[in-house]
DRENVEX-840604 format. One record per residue (C-alpha): residue in one letter; x, y, z. Coordinates in pm, whole numbers, plus 50000, padded with zeros to 5 digits. Example, Ala and Ser with C-alpha at 12.3 -4.5 7.8 and 13.67 -1.06 7.14 Angstrom:
<loros>
a512304955050780/s513674989450714/
</loros>
This chain:
<loros>
x521585038251194/x520625036650808/x518315060050652/x515785031150598/x515655025050963/x515415062451068/x512255063750829/x510695033250998/x511375048851335/x509865080451218/x506725064051078/x506305045551401/x506815075451633/x504045094951431/x501555067751421/x502045059951796/x501805095851872/x498525098551678/x497205066051813/x494095082151973/x493095097251650/x493335063951457/x490575036651473/x492245013951199/x494035015550878/x492795008050520/x495234986650312/x494544984849936/x496854961449751/x497544953249391/x499704920949397/x500944896149142/x502104859149161/x505444859849053/x507184823549033/x506214806649369/x505344837549569/x503074867749558/x504934900949512/x503614935849570/x502994959049286/x501454988649485/x500164990349826/x498455021149957/x498065023250361/x495675051050500/x494695058050867/x490995058250940/x489825080751189/x488615065651515/x485145080151443/x484795063651096/x483445029350999/x484475014250694/x483324983850528/x485774967250316/x485404953549974/x485984916249891/x489114903849738/x489354903149345/x491354873649243/x492194871048876/x494344841748918/x498144855348896/x496934889749011/x494854898949315/x493264932749430/x492864932349815/x491154956850054/x491254950450406/x490884971250722/x493594963650986/x494594973451342/x497444997951448/x499564968851547/x499314952751215/x500284983451032/x503484984951272/x504444951351184/x503814958650807/x506294988550790/x508934968550982/x510434955150647/x514254949750678/x516404969650436/x517414950150123/x516454916850289/x513184896450274/x509864896450473/x506604880350391/x503394901550509/x499974884750505/x497734909850321/x494094897950273/x495074861950317/x497704863850077/x501484858650199/x503244887250009/x506864885849992/x508704919950018/x512494916849914/x515144942249866/x512954970449964/x513935003150108/x511845030450271/x512185067950172/x510065098750248/x508595110349908/x506835143049993/x504355162250238/x501165174650063/x498945201550172/x495145196450193/x493495188949855/x497255182849697/x498775152049592/x497945118349432/x495725104749691/x491995113749743/x492275125350090/x491175157650251/x493875162850506/x497695170950532/x499485141050427/x502935127050443/x503695102250171/x506505073650239/x507295049049982/x508775013550023/x510595007449681/x512314979349548/x512204958449242/x509284962349005/x507544929148947/x506334937048585/x503094924048486/x501644926148130/x499874956648042/x496944934047924/x493524938848067/x492394920048375/x489424899448307/x487774871048483/x484074857848529/x481774879948761/x484774905848836/x485254939648715/x487184945348400/x490414967548396/x491954977648081/x495414978048222/x497194980548528/x497385020548542/x493565017648575/x493824993648868/x496165016849036/x493885047248995/x490465030249040/x491125002849279/x493975014249474/x493075051249459/x496345066749335/x495415093149068/x498755099848942/x502355089648984/x504165104049306/x507115127849198/x509305144249449/x509085182349395/x512025203049525/
</loros>
């Protein structure tokens, strides 16, 4: 069994074991139109407590770039993480068909409460699905009646909610 599949199994087992604690999952994605299909720039999936209610934001569509936030079920998340290693899979995120290809899972780091690049108040294990970087220009995101972002780093920080790059500390 490949390391990629072992990590998928590990994530699935942890999510299933904690199913009673989770109500749904928040998915925040920054996607980019690359040739005929949408590609993932960065997506963050955070479990929500079964006691929490969360009102999702609307999609922010800038043409060839979209920012999507949606709340999905446990079964939807389990389908999302089943990305075949170094192959291709299309996942619907916020109504967009996003193609994941040549991706692989790895466990990045375990953070204690109050640590790490995410704005969460609990112990957190970070898994990363990595693959090709579908570069987009460092130009501002601008569209009529939508928020202005000066560059993609600001999108990742302000919309997706990742404060700083994830680095493996040994």
